[in-house]
KOLTIKOL-148888 format. One record per residue: residue in three letters; x, y, z of N, C-alpha, C, O, CB in turn. Coordinates in steps of 0.2 Angstrom, whole numbers, padded with zeros to 4 digits, always signed. Glycine has a CB too. Layout:
BEGIN
ALAXYZXYZXYZXYZXYZ...
This chain:
BEGIN
MET+0401+0612+0512+0405+0608+0508+0413+0612+0510+0413+0618+0510+0402+0609+0499ASN+0417+0608+0511+0424+0610+0513+0429+0610+0507+0435+0610+0509+0426+0605+0517LEU+0427+0610+0500+0430+0610+0495+0434+0617+0495+0432+0623+0496+0426+0609+0489GLN+0441+0615+0494+0446+0621+0493+0449+0620+0487+0452+0615+0486+0452+0622+0499SER+0448+0625+0483+0450+0626+0476+0458+0628+0477+0459+0633+0480+0445+0631+0472VAL+0463+0625+0473+0469+0627+0473+0471+0629+0466+0475+0634+0465+0474+0621+0475SER+0467+0627+0461+0468+0630+0455+0461+0629+0451+0456+0627+0454+0473+0627+0451ARG+0461+0631+0444+0455+0630+0441+0452+0623+0441+0446+0624+0442+0454+0632+0435TYR+0454+0617+0441+0452+0611+0442+0454+0606+0448+0452+0601+0450+0453+0609+0435VAL+0460+0609+0450+0462+0605+0456+0460+0608+0463+0460+0614+0464+0469+0604+0456ALA+0458+0604+0468+0455+0606+0474+0458+0600+0479+0461+0594+0478+0446+0607+0472ARG+0455+0602+0486+0457+0597+0491+0450+0597+0495+0446+0602+0494+0463+0599+0496HIS+0449+0592+0497+0443+0591+0502+0445+0586+0508+0448+0580+0507+0437+0586+0498PRO+0444+0589+0514+0446+0585+0520+0443+0577+0521+0445+0573+0524+0445+0589+0526GLU+0438+0577+0517+0435+0569+0517+0436+0565+0512+0435+0559+0511+0427+0569+0517ILE+0440+0568+0507+0442+0564+0500+0450+0563+0500+0453+0569+0499+0440+0568+0494LEU+0454+0557+0502+0460+0556+0501+0464+0561+0506+0470+0563+0505+0461+0557+0494GLN+0461+0562+0511+0464+0566+0517+0467+0572+0515+0473+0574+0516+0469+0562+0520SER+0463+0576+0511+0466+0582+0507+0470+0582+0502+0472+0587+0500+0468+0586+0511GLU+0471+0576+0500+0476+0575+0494+0474+0579+0488+0468+0580+0487+0478+0567+0491PRO+0478+0582+0485+0475+0587+0478+0471+0582+0474+0474+0576+0472+0482+0591+0473ILE+0466+0584+0472+0461+0580+0467+0458+0585+0462+0459+0591+0463+0454+0576+0470ILE+0456+0582+0457+0453+0585+0452+0445+0587+0455+0442+0583+0457+0452+0580+0445ALA+0443+0593+0455+0437+0595+0458+0431+0591+0455+0430+0589+0449+0435+0602+0456GLY+0426+0589+0460+0420+0585+0457+0422+0578+0456+0418+0575+0453+0417+0588+0452THR+0428+0576+0457+0429+0569+0456+0433+0566+0462+0435+0570+0467+0433+0567+0449ARG+0435+0560+0462+0439+0558+0468+0447+0556+0465+0451+0553+0468+0436+0551+0472THR+0447+0558+0459+0454+0557+0456+0460+0562+0458+0460+0568+0457+0452+0557+0448SER+0465+0558+0461+0469+0562+0463+0474+0565+0458+0475+0562+0452+0471+0559+0469VAL+0477+0570+0459+0483+0573+0455+0489+0567+0454+0493+0566+0450+0487+0582+0459ARG+0489+0564+0459+0494+0559+0460+0493+0554+0454+0498+0552+0450+0493+0554+0469ALA+0487+0552+0453+0485+0546+0448+0487+0548+0441+0489+0545+0436+0476+0543+0449ILE+0485+0554+0441+0486+0558+0433+0494+0558+0432+0496+0557+0426+0483+0566+0432VAL+0499+0560+0437+0506+0561+0437+0509+0554+0436+0514+0552+0432+0510+0565+0444GLU+0506+0549+0440+0509+0542+0438+0507+0539+0431+0511+0536+0428+0506+0537+0443LEU+0502+0541+0429+0501+0539+0421+0505+0543+0417+0508+0540+0412+0494+0540+0418TRP+0507+0549+0418+0511+0553+0414+0519+0551+0414+0523+0551+0410+0511+0560+0415ARG+0520+0549+0420+0527+0546+0421+0528+0539+0418+0533+0537+0417+0528+0544+0429LEU+0522+0536+0416+0524+0530+0412+0524+0531+0405+0525+0527+0402+0519+0525+0413GLY+0524+0537+0403+0525+0539+0397+0519+0540+0392+0519+0540+0386+0531+0535+0393ILE+0513+0540+0396+0506+0541+0393+0505+0549+0392+0504+0552+0397+0501+0537+0397THR+0505+0551+0386+0504+0558+0385+0498+0561+0387+0492+0558+0387+0506+0560+0378PRO+0499+0568+0390+0491+0570+0393+0486+0570+0388+0480+0570+0390+0491+0579+0395GLU+0487+0569+0381+0481+0569+0376+0478+0561+0377+0472+0560+0376+0482+0571+0368GLU+0482+0557+0379+0480+0550+0380+0477+0548+0387+0475+0543+0389+0485+0544+0377ILE+0479+0552+0392+0476+0551+0398+0469+0550+0399+0467+0546+0403+0479+0556+0403PRO+0465+0554+0395+0458+0553+0396+0455+0546+0394+0450+0544+0396+0454+0558+0393MET+0459+0543+0390+0457+0537+0387+0457+0532+0393+0454+0527+0393+0461+0535+0381HIS+0462+0533+0398+0463+0529+0404+0458+0531+0410+0457+0528+0415+0470+0529+0406LEU+0456+0538+0410+0453+0541+0415+0447+0545+0410+0448+0551+0410+0457+0545+0420PRO+0441+0542+0407+0437+0545+0402+0432+0550+0406+0429+0555+0403+0433+0538+0398HIS+0432+0549+0412+0428+0556+0416+0431+0563+0415+0428+0568+0416+0429+0554+0424LEU+0438+0563+0414+0443+0568+0415+0442+0571+0408+0442+0568+0403+0450+0565+0417LYS+0442+0578+0407+0444+0582+0401+0451+0584+0400+0455+0583+0405+0439+0588+0402LEU+0453+0586+0395+0460+0586+0393+0463+0593+0397+0469+0594+0398+0462+0586+0385ALA+0458+0598+0398+0460+0603+0403+0461+0603+0410+0465+0606+0413+0455+0607+0402GLN+0457+0598+0412+0459+0595+0419+0465+0591+0420+0467+0590+0426+0453+0590+0421ILE+0468+0588+0415+0473+0584+0415+0479+0588+0415+0484+0587+0418+0473+0580+0410PHE+0479+0594+0410+0484+0599+0410+0485+0603+0416+0491+0604+0418+0483+0604+0404ASP+0480+0605+0419+0479+0609+0426+0482+0605+0431+0486+0608+0436+0471+0610+0428ALA+0481+0598+0431+0484+0594+0436+0491+0594+0435+0495+0595+0440+0481+0587+0437LEU+0494+0592+0429+0501+0592+0427+0505+0599+0429+0510+0599+0433+0501+0590+0418SER+0501+0604+0428+0504+0611+0430+0505+0612+0437+0510+0614+0440+0499+0617+0428PHE+0498+0608+0441+0499+0608+0448+0504+0605+0451+0507+0607+0456+0494+0606+0450TYR+0506+0599+0447+0511+0594+0449+0518+0598+0449+0521+0599+0454+0511+0588+0444LEU+0520+0601+0442+0526+0604+0441+0527+0610+0446+0533+0612+0447+0526+0607+0433ASP+0522+0613+0449+0524+0618+0454+0523+0616+0461+0524+0620+0465+0518+0624+0454ASN+0522+0610+0462+0521+0606+0468+0524+0599+0469+0522+0595+0473+0513+0605+0469GLN+0530+0598+0465+0532+0592+0464+0535+0588+0471+0534+0582+0472+0538+0592+0459GLU+0537+0592+0475+0539+0588+0482+0534+0585+0485+0534+0580+0488+0543+0593+0487GLU+0527+0589+0485+0522+0586+0488+0519+0580+0485+0519+0574+0488+0516+0591+0489ILE+0517+0581+0479+0515+0575+0475+0519+0570+0475+0517+0564+0475+0513+0577+0468ASN+0526+0570+0474+0531+0564+0475+0530+0561+0481+0529+0555+0481+0540+0566+0474THR+0529+0564+0487+0529+0562+0493+0522+0557+0494+0522+0551+0497+0529+0568+0498TYR+0516+0560+0489+0510+0555+0490+0511+0549+0486+0509+0543+0487+0504+0557+0488ILE+0515+0550+0480+0517+0545+0476+0521+0539+0480+0518+0533+0481+0522+0548+0470GLU+0527+0540+0483+0530+0537+0487+0526+0534+0493+0527+0528+0494+0534+0541+0489ARG+0522+0537+0498+0518+0534+0502+0513+0529+0499+0510+0525+0503+0515+0539+0506ASN+0511+0529+0493+0506+0525+0490+0508+0519+0486+0504+0515+0484+0501+0528+0486ARG+0515+0519+0486+0519+0513+0482+0518+0508+0485+0519+0507+0491+0526+0514+0482ILE+0516+0502+0482+0516+0496+0485+0523+0492+0485+0526+0492+0480+0510+0492+0481PRO+0525+0490+0491+0531+0487+0492+0532+0481+0487+0527+0477+0486+0533+0485+0498GLU+0537+0480+0485+0539+0475+0480+0537+0468+0482+0533+0465+0478+0546+0474+0478GLU+0538+0466+0488+0537+0460+0491+0529+0459+0491+0527+0453+0490+0541+0459+0498LEU+0525+0463+0491+0518+0462+0491+0515+0461+0485+0509+0459+0484+0514+0468+0494ILE+0518+0462+0479+0515+0462+0473+0515+0454+0471+0520+0450+0472+0519+0467+0468HIS+0509+0452+0469+0509+0445+0467+0513+0443+0461+0513+0447+0456+0502+0443+0466PRO+0517+0438+0460+0521+0436+0455+0517+0437+0448+0519+0441+0444+0523+0428+0456ALA+0511+0434+0448+0507+0435+0441+0506+0443+0439+0507+0445+0433+0499+0432+0442VAL+0506+0448+0444+0505+0454+0442+0512+0456+0440+0513+0460+0436+0502+0459+0447LYS+0518+0454+0443+0524+0456+0441+0527+0454+0434+0530+0457+0431+0529+0453+0446ALA+0524+0447+0433+0525+0445+0425+0520+0451+0420+0523+0453+0415+0522+0437+0424ALA+0514+0451+0422+0511+0457+0418+0514+0463+0416+0515+0465+0410+0504+0459+0420MET+0517+0466+0422+0521+0472+0423+0526+0471+0418+0526+0475+0413+0524+0474+0430ARG+0531+0467+0418+0536+0465+0415+0534+0465+0407+0538+0468+0404+0538+0459+0417LYS+0528+0462+0405+0526+0462+0398+0524+0469+0396+0526+0472+0391+0519+0457+0397GLN+0521+0472+0400+0519+0480+0399+0526+0484+0398+0526+0488+0393+0516+0484+0407LEU+0531+0482+0402+0536+0486+0403+0540+0486+0395+0542+0491+0392+0541+0484+0409LYS+0541+0479+0393+0544+0477+0387+0539+0481+0381+0542+0484+0376+0543+0468+0387VAL+0533+0482+0381+0529+0486+0376+0532+0493+0377+0535+0496+0372+0522+0486+0376LEU+0531+0495+0382+0534+0503+0383+0540+0504+0381+0541+0509+0378+0534+0506+0389GLU+0544+0499+0382+0551+0500+0378+0552+0499+0371+0556+0502+0368+0556+0495+0381LEU+0548+0496+0368+0548+0495+0360+0545+0501+0357+0547+0503+0351+0543+0489+0358PHE+0541+0505+0362+0539+0512+0359+0544+0518+0362+0542+0524+0361+0530+0513+0361GLY+0549+0516+0364+0553+0520+0367+0552+0525+0372+0556+0530+0374+0554+0524+0362THR+0547+0523+0376+0545+0527+0383+0549+0526+0388+0551+0530+0391+0538+0525+0385ILE+0552+0519+0389+0556+0519+0395+0562+0513+0392+0562+0510+0387+0551+0516+0403ASP+0566+0513+0397+0572+0509+0396+0572+0503+0401+0571+0504+0407+0580+0513+0397CYS+0572+0496+0399+0572+0491+0403+0579+0487+0403+0582+0486+0398+0566+0487+0401ASP+0581+0485+0409+0587+0482+0409+0586+0473+0409+0580+0471+0409+0591+0484+0415GLU+0591+0469+0409+0590+0462+0409+0585+0459+0415+0582+0454+0414+0597+0459+0409ASP+0586+0462+0421+0582+0461+0427+0575+0462+0427+0571+0460+0431+0585+0465+0433SER+0573+0466+0421+0566+0469+0421+0564+0475+0426+0559+0476+0428+0561+0463+0423ASN+0570+0478+0427+0570+0484+0431+0569+0490+0427+0571+0490+0421+0577+0484+0435TYR+0566+0495+0429+0566+0501+0424+0568+0507+0426+0569+0508+0432+0559+0502+0422LYS+0570+0511+0422+0571+0518+0424+0567+0522+0421+0565+0520+0416+0577+0521+0422GLN+0564+0528+0423+0561+0532+0418+0565+0537+0416+0569+0540+0419+0555+0535+0421GLN+0563+0538+0409+0568+0543+0405+0566+0549+0408+0560+0550+0411+0567+0542+0397GLN+0571+0554+0407+0570+0561+0410+0565+0565+0406+0567+0566+0400+0576+0564+0410GLN+0560+0567+0408+0555+0570+0404+0557+0578+0403+0557+0582+0408+0548+0569+0408THR+0558+0580+0397+0560+0587+0396+0554+0593+0396+0550+0592+0391+0565+0587+0389ILE+0554+0597+0400+0549+0602+0400+0550+0609+0397+0546+0613+0397+0546+0602+0406
């Protein structure tokens, strides 16, 4: 097994996501956890979206991210779907979801349904 541990729960494996940091024993990337967190989902709520993960794994992934932001942000950008490839029905559903998040104060939306992430203070 070529699993390389980088923290208690975060590891890399050359045959999984080309060695992108993952939660050990899963194929869940640190990137996936960070993207949920950036949407305003609290660490305690993330296991509702990824029920195979424990809260300790979530916090370790976020800790790894905070120490390696440039690397994880590069993976996030590399995996972003270009706007022109997103189906109009999906865009409409995303706009609805963004409006719900705006109601809860998680993000700010402008009239064009573009959004900007509020700064997370740590």
